[in-house]
C-alpha positions as CSV (number, residue, x, y, z in Angstrom):
1,M,123.3,203.5,103.1
2,P,125.0,200.9,100.9
3,L,122.1,200.7,98.4
4,R,120.2,203.5,96.7
5,M,117.2,201.2,96.9
6,P,116.0,201.8,100.5
7,Q,115.3,205.5,99.6
8,E,112.4,204.3,97.4
9,V,110.9,202.1,100.2
10,V,111.4,204.6,103.0
11,E,110.0,207.6,101.1
12,R,106.5,207.4,102.5
13,A,107.8,206.5,106.0
14,L,109.8,209.8,106.0
15,K,106.5,211.6,105.3
16,R,105.2,210.0,108.6
17,E,102.9,207.5,106.9
18,N,102.4,204.1,108.5
19,I,104.2,201.7,106.2
20,I,105.2,198.0,105.9
21,I,108.5,197.5,104.1
22,W,108.5,194.3,102.1
23,L,112.0,193.3,101.0
24,P,113.8,189.9,100.7
25,T,116.0,188.8,103.5
26,G,119.3,190.6,103.2
27,G,117.6,193.4,101.2
28,G,118.3,196.1,103.8
29,K,115.0,196.2,105.8
30,T,116.8,196.8,109.2
31,R,119.1,199.4,107.7
32,A,116.1,201.1,106.2
33,A,114.5,201.1,109.6
34,V,117.6,202.6,111.2
35,Y,117.6,205.4,108.5
36,V,113.9,206.2,109.2
37,A,114.5,206.2,113.0
38,K,117.5,208.6,112.6
39,K,115.5,211.0,110.4
40,H,112.6,210.7,112.9
41,L,114.8,211.5,115.9
42,E,116.3,214.5,114.1
43,T,112.9,216.0,113.1
44,T,110.5,215.1,115.9
45,P,110.2,216.9,119.2
46,N,110.4,214.6,122.2
47,A,110.9,211.6,119.8
48,K,110.7,208.1,121.3
49,V,111.5,205.2,119.0
50,M,110.5,201.6,120.1
51,V,111.8,198.6,118.1
52,L,109.8,195.4,118.7
53,V,111.2,191.9,117.9
54,N,109.7,188.5,118.3
55,K,112.8,186.5,119.3
56,V,115.0,187.3,122.2
57,H,118.3,186.8,120.3
58,L,117.2,189.5,117.8
59,V,117.2,192.1,120.7
60,D,121.0,191.8,120.9
61,Q,121.5,191.5,117.1
62,H,119.5,194.7,116.3
63,Y,121.2,196.6,119.2
64,N,124.8,195.4,118.5
65,K,124.8,195.4,114.7
66,E,122.5,198.2,113.6
67,F,120.9,200.6,116.1
68,D,123.6,201.3,118.6
69,P,126.5,201.6,116.0
70,H,124.4,204.1,113.9
71,L,122.5,206.0,116.6
72,G,124.3,205.3,119.9
73,L,126.7,208.3,119.7
74,R,124.0,210.9,119.5
75,Y,121.1,209.1,121.2
76,A,120.3,207.0,124.3
77,V,119.8,203.5,122.8
78,R,118.7,200.8,125.3
79,K,117.9,197.1,124.9
80,V,115.5,195.1,127.2
81,S,114.6,191.5,127.2
82,G,113.1,189.0,129.7
83,E,116.6,188.4,131.1
84,S,117.1,192.1,131.8
85,D,116.4,193.6,135.3
86,E,115.2,196.7,133.4
87,K,112.0,194.9,132.5
88,D,110.9,195.5,136.1
89,F,111.0,199.3,135.7
90,F,110.4,199.4,132.0
91,G,108.4,202.6,132.2
92,L,111.3,204.5,133.6
93,V,113.7,203.0,131.0
94,V,111.4,204.3,128.3
95,Q,111.3,207.7,129.9
96,D,115.1,208.0,130.0
97,S,115.8,206.6,126.5
98,D,115.5,207.8,122.9
99,V,115.5,204.3,121.3
100,V,114.4,201.1,123.1
101,I,114.8,197.6,121.5
102,C,112.7,194.9,123.2
103,T,110.6,191.8,122.7
104,A,106.9,192.6,122.0
105,Q,105.8,190.8,125.2
106,I,107.7,193.4,127.3
107,L,105.9,196.3,125.7
108,Y,102.5,194.6,125.9
109,N,103.0,193.9,129.6
110,A,104.0,197.5,130.1
111,L,100.9,198.8,128.2
112,I,98.5,196.8,130.4
113,N,100.4,197.2,133.7
114,K,99.3,200.3,135.6
115,E,102.2,200.3,138.1
116,E,104.0,203.6,137.4
117,A,107.5,202.3,137.2
118,R,106.5,199.6,134.7
119,H,103.7,201.4,132.7
120,V,104.0,202.8,129.2
121,E,101.3,204.5,127.1
122,L,101.2,204.2,123.3
123,S,101.2,208.0,123.3
124,D,104.7,207.9,124.9
125,I,106.0,206.4,121.7
126,T,106.4,208.4,118.5
127,L,107.7,205.7,116.1
128,L,107.0,202.0,116.6
129,I,109.1,199.7,114.4
130,I,107.8,196.1,114.2
131,D,110.3,193.5,112.9
132,E,109.0,190.3,111.2
133,C,105.6,192.1,111.2
134,H,103.9,189.3,109.3
135,H,103.3,187.8,112.8
136,T,100.7,190.6,113.5
137,H,97.7,188.3,113.3
138,K,95.3,186.3,115.5
139,E,96.4,186.2,119.1
140,S,100.1,187.0,118.6
141,V,101.7,189.5,121.0
142,Y,102.3,191.8,118.0
143,N,98.6,191.8,117.3
144,K,97.6,192.4,121.0
145,V,99.8,195.5,120.9
146,M,98.3,196.7,117.6
147,R,94.8,195.9,118.8
148,L,95.3,198.5,121.5
149,Y,96.5,200.9,118.9
150,V,93.6,200.2,116.5
151,E,91.0,200.6,119.3
152,K,92.4,204.1,120.1
153,K,92.6,205.0,116.5
154,L,88.9,204.1,115.8
155,K,87.9,206.1,118.9
156,G,89.9,209.1,117.6
157,E,92.3,209.1,120.5
158,K,95.6,210.8,119.8
159,P,98.6,211.0,119.7
160,L,99.5,207.6,118.4
161,P,102.9,206.5,117.2
162,Q,103.9,206.2,113.5
163,I,104.1,202.5,112.5
164,L,106.9,201.0,110.5
165,G,106.6,197.2,109.8
166,L,109.4,195.1,108.3
167,T,108.9,191.7,106.6
168,A,110.4,189.5,103.9
169,S,107.4,187.3,103.7
170,P,103.8,188.3,104.5
171,G,102.6,184.9,103.3
172,T,99.1,183.9,102.1
173,G,97.7,183.0,105.5
174,G,97.0,179.4,104.3
175,A,95.1,180.7,101.2
176,K,95.6,178.9,97.9
177,T,93.7,181.4,95.7
178,L,94.6,184.9,94.7
179,D,91.4,186.5,96.2
180,K,92.0,184.8,99.6
181,A,95.7,185.8,99.5
182,V,94.8,189.4,98.8
183,E,92.3,189.3,101.8
184,H,95.2,188.0,104.0
185,V,97.6,190.7,102.9
186,L,94.9,193.3,103.6
187,E,94.3,191.9,107.0
188,I,98.0,192.3,107.9
189,C,97.8,195.9,106.6
190,A,94.7,196.5,108.7
191,N,96.2,195.0,111.8
192,L,99.3,197.2,111.4
193,D,97.2,200.2,110.1
194,S,99.8,200.5,107.3
195,A,100.2,200.4,103.6
196,I,102.7,197.9,102.1
197,V,105.6,199.1,100.0
198,S,108.3,197.3,98.0
199,T,111.0,198.3,95.6
200,K,110.1,198.5,91.9
201,Q,112.8,200.8,90.5
202,Y,115.8,199.0,92.0
203,A,114.5,195.4,91.8
204,P,117.3,194.3,89.3
205,E,120.0,195.8,91.5
206,L,118.5,194.1,94.5
207,K,118.7,190.8,92.8
208,K,122.4,191.3,92.2
209,V,123.1,192.4,95.8
210,V,120.9,189.8,97.4
211,P,121.4,186.6,95.3
212,R,119.1,183.8,96.1
213,P,120.8,180.5,97.1
214,R,120.9,177.6,94.7
215,K,118.1,175.2,95.6
216,T,118.5,171.4,95.4
217,F,116.1,168.6,96.3
218,N,118.1,165.7,97.6
219,I,115.7,162.9,97.2
220,V,115.9,159.5,99.0
221,N,114.1,156.3,98.2
222,K,112.1,154.6,100.9
223,R,113.7,151.9,103.1
224,D,113.3,148.5,101.5
225,R,112.6,147.0,104.9
226,D,111.9,148.5,108.3
227,P,111.6,145.7,110.9
228,F,112.1,148.2,113.8
229,G,109.2,150.3,112.7
230,D,107.1,147.2,112.0
231,H,107.7,145.9,115.5
232,L,106.6,149.3,117.0
233,K,103.4,149.1,114.9
234,S,102.7,145.5,116.1
235,M,103.0,146.8,119.7
236,M,100.6,149.6,119.0
237,T,98.1,147.1,117.6
238,I,98.2,145.2,120.9
239,I,97.4,148.4,122.7
240,H,94.6,149.2,120.3
241,D,93.0,145.8,121.1
242,Y,93.5,146.2,124.8
243,M,91.9,149.6,125.1
244,E,88.7,148.8,123.2
245,L,88.5,151.9,121.0
246,P,85.0,153.6,121.2
247,P,82.9,152.5,118.2
248,D,82.4,156.1,116.9
249,F,86.2,156.8,116.9
250,K,88.5,155.9,114.1
251,L,92.3,156.2,114.3
252,R,94.2,157.2,111.1
253,E,97.5,155.7,109.9
254,C,100.1,155.4,112.7
255,G,103.4,157.1,112.2
256,T,101.7,160.3,111.0
257,Q,100.9,163.7,112.4
258,E,97.2,162.9,111.9
259,Y,97.5,159.9,114.2
260,E,99.1,162.0,116.8
261,A,96.2,164.5,116.6
262,D,93.8,161.5,117.0
263,V,95.4,160.1,120.2
264,V,95.6,163.6,121.7
265,V,91.7,163.9,121.3
266,L,91.4,160.3,122.6
267,E,93.3,161.1,125.8
268,Q,91.1,164.1,126.4
269,R,88.0,161.9,125.8
270,G,89.3,159.3,128.3
271,V,89.8,162.1,130.9
272,R,86.3,163.6,130.2
273,D,84.6,160.1,130.4
274,N,86.5,159.1,133.6
275,N,88.0,156.2,131.5
276,R,91.5,156.0,132.7
277,L,92.3,153.0,130.6
278,L,91.5,154.9,127.4
279,A,93.4,158.0,128.5
280,Q,96.6,156.2,129.5
281,C,96.6,154.0,126.4
282,A,96.3,157.1,124.3
283,L,99.2,158.7,126.1
284,H,101.4,155.7,125.5
285,L,100.3,155.4,121.8
286,R,101.5,159.0,121.3
287,Q,104.9,158.0,122.5
288,Y,105.1,155.0,120.1
289,N,103.9,157.3,117.3
290,D,106.6,159.8,118.2
291,A,109.1,156.9,118.0
292,L,107.8,156.1,114.5
293,L,108.2,159.7,113.4
294,I,111.7,159.8,114.8
295,N,112.5,156.5,113.0
296,D,111.3,158.1,109.8
297,T,113.6,161.1,110.1
298,L,116.6,160.1,112.4
299,R,118.4,157.0,113.5
300,M,116.6,153.9,114.8
301,I,118.5,154.2,118.1
302,D,117.1,157.7,118.6
303,A,113.6,156.4,118.3
304,Y,114.4,153.5,120.7
305,R,116.0,155.9,123.2
306,S,112.9,158.2,123.2
307,L,110.8,155.2,124.3
308,E,113.5,154.1,126.8
309,E,113.6,157.5,128.4
310,Y,109.8,157.7,128.6
311,Y,109.4,154.3,130.3
312,S,112.3,154.9,132.7
313,T,110.0,157.2,134.7
314,K,106.8,155.2,134.3
315,S,107.6,152.5,136.9
316,T,107.3,155.1,139.7
317,M,103.9,156.2,138.3
318,A,102.2,152.8,138.0
319,I,99.0,152.6,140.1
320,D,96.7,150.1,138.4
321,G,96.4,147.2,135.9
322,T,96.5,149.5,132.9
323,D,99.8,151.0,133.9
324,F,101.3,147.5,134.6
325,F,100.1,146.2,131.3
326,L,101.6,149.1,129.3
327,L,104.8,149.0,131.3
328,G,105.0,145.2,130.9
329,L,104.5,145.4,127.1
330,F,107.5,147.7,126.7
331,E,109.7,145.7,129.0
332,E,108.8,142.4,127.3
333,N,109.8,143.9,123.9
334,Q,112.7,146.1,125.0
335,V,115.6,143.8,124.2
336,E,114.1,143.0,120.7
337,L,113.6,146.7,120.0
338,R,117.2,147.5,121.1
339,N,118.6,144.8,118.9
340,L,116.6,145.9,115.8
341,A,117.6,149.5,116.4
342,R,121.3,148.5,116.3
343,D,121.0,146.6,113.1
344,S,122.8,148.8,110.5
345,R,121.3,146.9,107.6
346,F,118.0,148.8,108.1
347,E,119.3,152.2,109.0
348,N,117.5,155.3,107.7
349,P,118.7,156.2,104.1
350,K,117.8,159.9,104.8
351,M,120.7,160.1,107.2
352,D,123.2,158.9,104.5
353,E,121.8,161.6,102.2
354,L,122.1,164.2,104.9
355,Q,125.7,163.2,105.4
356,S,126.4,163.4,101.7
357,T,124.7,166.9,101.5
358,L,126.9,168.2,104.4
359,L,130.1,166.7,103.0
360,K,129.5,168.2,99.5
361,Q,129.7,171.6,101.1
362,F,132.1,171.2,104.0
363,G,134.4,168.7,102.2
364,S,134.8,171.0,99.2
365,G,137.7,173.0,100.5
366,V,135.5,176.2,100.5
367,P,135.3,177.7,104.0
368,S,131.7,177.0,105.0
369,R,129.1,177.8,107.5
370,G,125.7,176.2,107.5
371,I,122.4,175.8,109.4
372,L,120.6,172.5,109.5
373,F,116.9,173.0,110.3
374,S,115.0,170.3,112.0
375,K,111.5,170.1,113.5
376,T,111.8,169.5,117.3
377,R,114.2,170.2,120.1
378,K,114.6,166.5,120.6
379,S,115.6,166.0,116.9
380,T,118.3,168.7,117.2
381,H,119.9,166.9,120.1
382,C,119.8,163.6,118.2
383,L,121.3,165.2,115.1
384,K,124.1,166.8,117.2
385,D,124.9,163.4,118.7
386,W,125.0,161.9,115.2
387,V,127.4,164.6,113.9
388,L,129.7,164.3,116.9
389,K,129.9,160.5,116.5
390,N,130.3,160.6,112.6
391,R,134.0,160.2,111.6
392,A,133.5,161.5,108.1
393,L,131.8,164.7,109.3
394,K,134.4,165.2,111.9
395,D,137.2,164.8,109.3
396,A,135.5,167.4,107.1
397,G,136.0,169.9,110.0
398,I,132.4,170.2,111.0
399,K,132.0,171.8,114.5
400,A,128.3,171.7,115.4
401,D,126.1,172.8,118.2
402,I,122.3,173.2,118.7
403,L,120.2,176.4,118.7
404,T,116.7,176.0,120.1
405,G,114.1,178.3,121.8
406,A,114.7,179.8,125.2
407,G,112.7,178.4,128.1
408,N,112.9,176.6,131.4
409,G,112.7,172.9,130.5
410,I,115.6,170.5,130.3
411,T,115.6,170.5,126.4
412,Y,115.3,174.3,126.3
413,M,118.3,176.7,126.1
414,T,118.8,179.6,128.4
415,Q,119.0,183.0,126.7
416,N,122.7,183.3,127.6
417,E,123.3,179.9,126.0
418,Q,121.5,181.1,122.9
419,A,123.6,184.2,122.7
420,E,126.9,182.3,123.3
421,T,126.0,179.8,120.5
422,I,125.1,182.5,118.0
423,K,128.3,184.4,118.9
424,N,130.5,181.3,118.4
425,F,128.8,180.7,115.0
426,R,129.4,184.3,114.0
427,M,133.1,184.1,115.1
428,G,133.6,180.7,113.2
429,S,134.4,178.5,116.2
430,L,131.2,176.7,115.3
431,N,130.4,176.2,111.6
432,L,127.2,174.2,111.7
433,L,124.1,175.3,113.7
434,I,121.5,172.5,114.2
435,S,118.4,174.5,114.8
436,T,114.6,174.5,115.3
437,S,112.6,177.4,113.7
438,V,114.1,179.8,116.2
439,A,116.9,180.6,113.7
440,E,114.6,180.9,110.7
441,E,113.8,184.6,111.1
442,G,116.2,187.5,111.4
443,L,119.5,185.7,112.2
444,D,122.1,187.6,110.2
445,I,125.3,185.6,109.5
446,P,126.8,187.0,106.2
447,E,129.2,184.0,105.9
448,C,126.4,181.4,106.0
449,N,126.5,179.5,102.6
450,L,124.5,176.4,103.4
451,V,120.9,175.9,104.6
452,V,119.5,172.3,104.9
453,R,115.9,171.6,105.7
454,Y,115.5,168.2,107.1
455,G,112.2,166.4,108.0
456,L,110.2,169.6,107.9
457,L,106.6,170.4,106.9
458,T,106.2,174.1,107.1
459,N,104.5,177.0,105.3
460,E,105.8,179.3,102.7
461,I,106.9,182.0,105.2
462,A,109.2,179.5,107.1
463,Q,110.6,178.3,103.8
464,Q,111.4,181.8,102.6
465,Q,112.8,182.8,105.9
466,A,115.0,179.7,106.2
467,S,116.3,180.2,102.6
468,G,117.2,183.8,103.6
469,R,119.6,182.6,106.2
470,A,122.0,181.6,103.3
471,R,123.5,185.0,102.8
472,A,126.8,184.3,101.2
473,R,127.3,184.4,97.4
474,D,127.1,180.9,95.7
475,S,125.2,179.5,98.7
476,Q,123.1,176.4,98.7
477,Y,119.6,175.7,100.0
478,A,119.1,171.9,100.2
479,V,115.9,169.9,101.0
480,V,116.6,166.3,102.1
481,A,113.3,164.4,101.6
482,Q,111.8,161.0,100.6
483,A,110.8,160.5,97.0
484,G,107.1,161.5,96.7
485,G,107.1,162.3,100.4
486,R,105.1,165.0,102.1
487,E,108.1,167.3,102.7
488,H,109.0,167.3,99.0
489,R,105.3,168.0,98.0
490,R,105.1,170.8,100.6
491,E,108.2,172.5,99.4
492,C,106.8,172.6,95.8
493,I,103.5,174.0,97.2
494,N,105.4,176.6,99.1
495,E,107.1,177.8,95.9
496,Y,103.7,178.4,94.4
497,L,102.5,180.2,97.5
498,E,105.6,182.4,97.5
499,E,104.7,183.5,94.0
500,L,101.0,183.9,95.0
501,T,102.1,186.2,97.9
502,G,103.9,188.5,95.4
503,K,100.8,188.7,93.2
504,A,98.5,189.4,96.2
505,I,100.8,192.3,97.2
506,D,100.8,193.7,93.7
507,R,97.0,193.6,93.7
508,V,96.9,195.4,97.1
509,Q,99.4,198.0,95.9
510,S,97.3,198.7,92.8
511,M,94.2,199.6,94.8
512,S,93.3,203.3,94.9
513,H,94.1,205.1,98.2
514,H,90.3,205.5,98.9
515,E,89.5,201.9,98.2
516,F,92.4,200.7,100.4
517,Y,91.5,203.1,103.2
518,L,87.8,201.9,103.3
519,K,88.9,198.2,103.2
520,V,91.3,198.7,106.1
521,I,88.7,200.5,108.2
522,E,86.2,197.8,107.5
523,L,88.7,195.0,108.5
524,Q,89.7,196.9,111.7
525,Q,86.2,197.4,112.8
526,K,85.4,193.8,112.2
527,A,88.5,192.6,114.1
528,I,87.7,194.8,117.1
529,I,84.1,193.6,117.2
530,S,85.2,189.9,116.9
531,S,87.7,190.4,119.7
532,K,85.2,192.0,122.0
533,I,82.6,189.3,121.3
534,E,85.2,186.6,122.0
535,E,86.2,188.2,125.2
536,S,82.6,188.7,126.2
537,C,81.9,184.9,125.6
538,K,85.0,184.0,127.8
539,T,83.9,186.3,130.6
540,E,80.3,184.9,130.4
541,K,81.8,181.4,130.5
542,R,83.8,182.3,133.6
543,R,80.8,183.9,135.3
544,S,78.7,180.8,134.7
545,N,80.5,178.9,137.4
546,T,81.5,179.9,140.9
547,A,85.1,179.0,141.8
548,S,84.0,176.7,144.6
549,S,81.9,174.7,142.1
550,I,85.0,173.6,140.2
551,Q,87.0,170.6,141.4
552,F,90.6,170.0,140.4
553,L,91.7,166.4,139.7
554,C,95.1,165.0,139.0
555,R,95.1,164.5,135.2
556,N,96.9,161.1,135.5
557,C,95.1,159.3,138.4
558,F,91.9,161.4,138.6
559,T,92.3,162.0,142.3
560,P,90.4,165.1,143.5
561,V,93.0,167.4,145.0
562,A,91.7,171.0,145.1
563,S,88.8,173.4,144.7
564,G,88.7,176.3,142.2
565,S,88.3,178.7,145.2
566,D,91.8,177.6,146.4
567,I,93.4,179.2,143.3
568,Q,94.6,182.8,143.2
569,L,96.6,184.8,140.7
570,V,99.9,186.4,141.9
571,D,101.1,189.5,140.1
572,N,99.1,188.6,137.0
573,M,101.6,185.9,136.5
574,Q,101.5,182.8,138.7
575,Y,98.4,180.7,139.5
576,V,98.9,179.4,143.0
577,N,97.0,177.2,145.4
578,V,96.6,179.1,148.7
579,S,95.0,176.3,150.7
580,P,97.2,174.8,153.5
581,D,95.4,171.4,152.9
582,F,96.8,171.1,149.4
583,K,100.2,170.0,150.9
584,N,98.6,166.7,151.8
585,H,98.2,165.9,148.1
586,Y,101.7,166.5,146.8
587,K,105.4,165.6,147.5
588,V,108.4,167.8,146.8
589,A,110.9,166.8,144.1
590,E,114.1,168.4,142.7
591,R,114.8,172.1,142.8
592,V,113.9,174.3,139.8
593,I,116.8,176.3,138.5
594,L,115.9,179.4,136.4
595,E,118.6,181.5,134.8
596,R,116.7,184.7,135.2
597,S,115.8,186.4,138.5
598,F,112.4,188.0,139.4
599,E,111.6,191.0,141.6
600,D,109.2,189.5,144.1
601,W,109.6,185.7,143.8
602,E,112.0,182.9,143.3
603,P,111.5,179.2,142.3
604,G,111.5,176.4,144.8
605,C,111.1,172.7,144.1
606,R,109.0,170.7,141.6
607,I,105.8,169.2,143.1
608,R,104.4,165.8,142.2
609,C,101.1,164.0,142.9
610,K,101.5,161.9,146.1
611,K,99.5,159.0,144.6
612,C,100.9,158.7,141.0
613,N,104.0,160.9,140.8
614,M,102.5,163.2,138.1
615,E,104.3,166.5,137.9
616,W,102.0,169.4,138.8
617,G,104.2,172.5,138.8
618,F,106.7,174.0,141.3
619,E,106.7,175.9,144.5
620,I,107.5,179.6,144.5
621,K,108.8,181.7,147.4
622,Y,107.0,185.0,147.4
623,K,108.5,188.1,149.0
624,K,111.2,185.9,150.5
625,H,109.1,183.9,153.0
626,V,105.7,182.8,151.6
627,L,106.0,179.4,150.0
628,M,103.1,178.5,147.6
629,P,102.6,175.8,144.9
630,N,102.4,177.3,141.3
631,L,100.3,175.0,139.2
632,A,100.5,174.0,135.5
633,I,96.8,173.8,134.5
634,K,97.6,171.3,131.7
635,N,98.4,168.7,134.4
636,F,94.9,168.8,135.9
637,A,91.3,167.9,134.9
638,L,88.5,170.1,136.0
639,E,85.2,168.7,137.3
640,T,82.5,171.3,136.5
641,P,78.7,171.3,137.0
642,K,78.4,170.5,133.3
643,G,81.0,167.6,133.3
644,R,84.7,167.1,133.2
645,I,87.0,169.1,131.0
646,T,90.7,169.8,130.3
647,V,92.3,173.1,129.3
648,K,95.7,174.0,128.0
649,K,96.0,177.5,129.5
650,W,94.7,179.2,132.6
651,K,92.9,181.9,130.5
652,D,90.5,179.2,129.4
653,V,89.4,178.0,132.8
654,P,85.6,178.2,133.3
655,F,85.6,180.3,136.5
656,T,87.0,183.7,137.7
657,V,90.3,183.4,139.5
658,E,90.7,185.9,142.3
659,D,93.9,188.1,142.6
660,F,96.2,187.2,145.4
661,D,96.2,189.6,148.4
662,Y,99.5,189.3,150.2
663,E,98.5,191.1,153.4
664,E,95.2,189.1,153.7
665,Y,97.1,185.9,153.1
666,C,99.7,186.8,155.9
667,Q,96.9,187.7,158.3
668,E,95.1,184.4,157.8
669,N,98.2,182.2,157.8
670,F,100.5,184.1,160.3
671,P,97.9,185.6,162.8
672,D,100.6,185.8,165.5
673,L,102.5,188.4,163.5
674,F,99.5,190.7,163.3
675,G,98.4,190.5,167.0
């Protein structure tokens, strides 16, 4: 171990206590975890170590950089992520391994899945290491795993694994006062059933070994004039007048996150009140507001293109006067908007400041690697386009690419693409990552000497995590923000909250063992009771309606298309419509391509509403020959006996969804095969 320091923080873990190690990024948390795992494997009969991470790319990083090099010669170390075939027989993988590194979702699925090849019991694990453990709260997957643990603990069920949590930043949970921050830290401790430890004796040495980057605020004055933004606002005013805003509803200032929240509520209200004019106007206003937010952060042409892209699909979805009015408004103003977006006199001054920040580092002659953090996937694509077209940045030797979250949409990256990008950045063939928050936590690139936060409003945890990506000596952490703007104010608040976190942890560590123990038990009991009450309320809500009393409507055109009794749940994963009549309501579009493969199903084509072209989901082929539509609930409205509602997730629907029975389905739909 390169530092003497970890011995101090691992001491209690080596005595088999449940511990959270709190150290700054680069302070040796993962190395300390490897050390504890090694000692545990050496001294525990039938030891089984499970390492949980919250981001897919960290599975590979922990396996390749830490656990396999240090433990792989003597022990069977395996890694499993959503991409791995091993997830389909995870229970068997755990049986045959000494150390397993996986995403938390895979373990949680295995804990609740009773199929033998997939199932894992908490008692199978002897040491559970939880990376970035500050996420163990509310309904996070970490907390779902730990809730199962705490329930067993409170019932006196044994054996249970030893817990080792790792974090650089527990945060204050939104608290602004010391008492509330202490309460938050205690809740994290209770959720993890662990005490929190940090280094005292070797803090000065740690500061030398893990130097903090030099922080700079690169402040930009507001645009003198913004004719492009003004024109967007005038178009929004026309829509406001057209839609006749309800008298009890007031929209806040456009071009803000608050306005976005308002129009989201307005769309839901339009759907609920069967007021399609209101719902559609709200959807379009959200796009204009999006363009204003992009205009504030990126280039005007990026804001224009976001609208152009949105309206390119709208002509095929127009079904009434509201659609033709909204489409016509954009088309009438399109040329004017495009011309304003191309007028360099009014370009965003933040982009100039961002260029200057990058050139200071990359044009200095010092070999550099940096991460530019931006808010959305869309903004990372816009920034990459800007970098590639910028001669000065090109001449400075900047080779950039994006890193965003894994997923299945067009703007998402596949897990293999993520891994390839990170590898290229490590090797130096890329020297600038343009990233969303996916790279904030855990990404370990020792040569990284520049972190830039651009157009971001985040909490103190994200700020600390992002700062911690600048690992090299003499590195820089830069915030590009408007003078007096919200980003600048938020960064200053976060500095105060970071200090408050430290004070809260000191307070918790100074509690007597008895006082701490009683508080943890009290919080655990309260959390389990709250969870059970919440689940009971949801169950009661589902029982209050029969599936056949719920009608599904297309969220865009309000056409009734299905009954709740048509919906069934396949393998606890897909919600499909099993009614043959449903085919009359949709048309098939382009094929869905997923990088990963699945044991019992494969994706088919996207499906769209026959009347308005709204996307509803995609077909799946189950067990090689049963084709069924898999639906995205967010694209439907639900007519219930108590009125119309919308929900974001299937778990929130107000009726019980039956499990899909493959044999029964085949007997009903293919009777000839069964005689």
